[in-house]
C-alpha positions as CSV (number, residue, x, y, z in Angstrom):
1,M,112.2,46.8,103.5
2,N,115.4,47.5,102.1
3,K,118.5,48.4,104.3
4,K,118.9,52.0,103.2
5,K,115.1,52.7,103.7
6,S,115.3,51.2,107.4
7,S,118.3,53.2,108.3
8,N,116.8,56.3,107.1
9,I,113.6,55.6,109.1
10,A,115.9,55.2,112.0
11,I,117.8,58.5,111.2
12,I,114.6,60.4,111.2
13,A,113.3,58.8,114.1
14,I,116.4,59.8,116.1
15,F,116.2,63.1,114.9
16,F,112.8,63.8,115.6
17,A,113.4,62.4,119.0
18,I,116.1,65.2,119.4
19,M,113.7,67.8,118.2
20,I,111.0,66.9,120.8
21,V,113.7,67.0,123.6
22,I,114.7,70.2,122.5
23,Q,111.4,71.7,122.1
24,Y,110.3,70.3,125.6
25,L,113.7,71.7,127.5
26,S,113.8,75.0,125.5
27,T,110.1,75.7,126.2
28,T,110.6,74.8,129.9
29,I,113.9,76.7,130.5
30,F,112.6,79.9,128.7
31,S,109.3,79.8,130.7
32,I,111.3,79.4,133.9
33,F,114.2,81.8,133.4
34,P,113.6,85.3,131.9
35,F,116.2,85.3,129.4
36,P,116.3,88.6,127.2
37,I,116.9,86.3,124.2
38,K,114.7,83.2,123.5
39,P,116.6,81.7,120.5
40,T,114.8,78.9,118.5
41,L,116.7,75.7,118.8
42,V,114.5,73.2,117.4
43,H,115.7,73.6,113.8
44,L,119.1,72.7,114.6
45,P,118.7,68.8,114.0
46,V,116.9,69.8,110.7
47,I,119.9,71.7,109.4
48,V,122.2,69.1,110.6
49,A,120.4,66.2,109.1
50,S,119.9,68.0,105.9
51,I,123.6,68.6,105.4
52,A,124.6,65.0,106.6
53,Y,121.8,62.9,105.4
54,G,120.4,64.9,102.2
55,Y,117.5,67.1,101.5
56,R,114.9,64.6,101.3
57,I,115.5,63.7,105.0
58,G,116.0,67.5,105.8
59,I,112.5,68.4,104.1
60,L,110.9,65.3,106.1
61,L,112.3,66.6,109.5
62,G,111.3,70.2,108.6
63,G,108.0,69.0,108.0
64,L,108.0,67.2,111.3
65,M,109.2,70.4,112.9
66,G,106.1,72.4,111.3
67,L,103.9,69.7,112.8
68,L,105.6,70.0,116.1
69,S,105.1,73.9,116.1
70,L,101.5,73.4,114.9
71,I,100.8,71.0,117.8
72,T,102.6,73.0,120.6
73,N,101.0,76.3,119.4
74,T,97.6,74.5,119.6
75,L,98.0,72.9,123.0
76,L,100.4,75.2,124.9
77,L,98.7,78.7,124.2
78,S,100.8,81.6,124.4
79,P,100.2,85.2,122.8
80,A,101.8,84.4,119.5
81,S,100.0,80.9,119.1
82,Y,97.6,82.1,116.5
83,L,100.6,82.9,114.1
84,F,101.5,78.9,114.0
85,S,98.0,77.3,114.6
86,P,94.7,77.7,112.8
87,F,93.0,75.9,115.6
88,V,93.3,78.9,118.1
89,E,91.7,82.3,118.2
90,G,93.0,84.7,115.6
91,G,94.4,81.8,113.6
92,N,93.7,80.9,110.1
93,F,94.9,79.2,106.7
94,Y,98.1,81.5,107.0
95,S,99.1,80.1,110.3
96,L,99.7,76.8,108.5
97,L,101.8,78.3,105.8
98,I,104.0,80.1,108.7
99,A,104.2,76.8,110.6
100,F,105.2,74.5,107.6
101,V,106.7,76.5,104.5
102,P,109.7,78.0,106.2
103,R,110.5,74.6,108.1
104,L,110.4,72.7,104.9
105,L,112.8,75.1,103.5
106,I,115.3,74.6,106.5
107,G,115.5,71.2,105.3
108,F,116.6,72.2,101.8
109,T,118.7,75.4,102.1
110,P,121.5,74.3,104.3
111,Y,122.1,71.0,101.9
112,V,122.2,73.4,99.0
113,V,124.6,75.8,100.6
114,Y,127.0,72.8,101.8
115,R,126.8,71.2,98.2
116,L,127.9,74.7,96.6
117,I,130.7,75.3,99.2
118,H,132.0,72.0,100.3
119,N,134.4,72.7,102.9
120,K,134.4,74.1,106.6
121,L,132.9,77.7,105.4
122,G,130.5,75.9,103.8
123,L,129.3,74.1,107.0
124,I,129.4,77.6,108.8
125,L,127.4,79.2,106.2
126,A,124.9,76.5,105.6
127,G,124.2,76.6,109.4
128,A,123.6,80.3,109.5
129,I,121.6,80.3,106.3
130,G,119.5,77.3,107.5
131,S,118.7,79.3,110.5
132,L,118.1,82.7,108.8
133,T,115.8,80.7,106.3
134,N,113.4,80.1,109.3
135,T,113.6,83.8,110.4
136,I,113.2,85.3,107.0
137,F,110.4,83.1,106.1
138,V,108.5,83.0,109.4
139,L,108.8,86.8,110.0
140,S,107.9,87.6,106.3
141,G,104.8,85.4,106.8
142,I,104.0,87.4,109.9
143,F,104.8,90.6,108.1
144,I,102.6,89.6,105.0
145,F,99.5,87.9,106.8
146,F,99.2,89.3,110.4
147,A,100.5,92.9,110.2
148,E,97.1,94.3,110.8
149,R,97.0,92.8,114.3
150,Y,100.0,95.1,115.5
151,N,98.4,98.3,114.6
152,G,101.4,99.4,112.7
153,D,104.1,98.5,115.1
154,I,105.0,95.4,113.3
155,K,108.2,96.7,112.0
156,L,109.7,97.5,115.3
157,L,108.6,94.0,116.5
158,L,110.3,92.2,113.6
159,A,113.5,94.5,113.8
160,S,113.7,93.4,117.3
161,I,113.6,89.8,116.5
162,I,116.0,90.1,113.8
163,T,118.6,91.9,115.9
164,T,118.4,89.7,118.9
165,N,117.0,86.3,118.4
166,S,118.1,85.5,114.7
167,L,121.8,86.5,115.4
168,A,121.8,84.4,118.3
169,E,120.2,81.3,116.5
170,M,122.7,81.9,113.4
171,L,125.7,81.6,115.7
172,I,124.5,78.6,117.4
173,A,123.5,76.8,114.2
174,A,126.9,77.7,112.6
175,L,128.8,76.4,115.9
176,V,126.6,73.2,116.0
177,T,126.8,72.5,112.3
178,T,130.4,72.6,112.1
179,S,130.8,70.7,115.4
180,L,128.5,67.8,114.4
181,V,128.3,67.5,110.5
182,P,132.0,66.3,110.2
183,R,131.5,63.6,112.8
184,L,128.4,62.3,111.4
185,L,130.0,62.2,107.9
186,G,132.8,60.3,109.5
187,R,135.5,63.3,109.0
188,K,137.2,64.9,112.1
């Protein structure tokens, strides 16, 4: 095995371990404390790695994020578990699409944005758009594949998520990206 391949495996392992810790901590904290906003934070390592180490690593970590979502929603049931796992009541093949496709795209879009705008503004936009990618594609999947379950009230549900969680997630992603990526790239 060559040195670059070993280095990539180590990077992927470290970022995946961070994702598992974030998933565990955020699930625990949000279940104990009744926060009005419960932002998704697991996508942050995917965004950062995509920008710092390339879209291949980003997409692989996005796939691992999808797998983590699938496993979590299969084992720890919540009212929305069926959206991400076909193995729970109400879930189906489309649950897999919602669990994986947006997460794979999170590994690609921040990389492209930062390559197009290679400065601090690019980092801010890459973080925000990476987060928005998850929001848009997950919510679109829910709207397209599971709208009938909400008896016509899905527009209100999606609008509330967009106006609360997604804004917080975009802000957090932009801040984390501008803080961590320059250090990973050896710039300050």
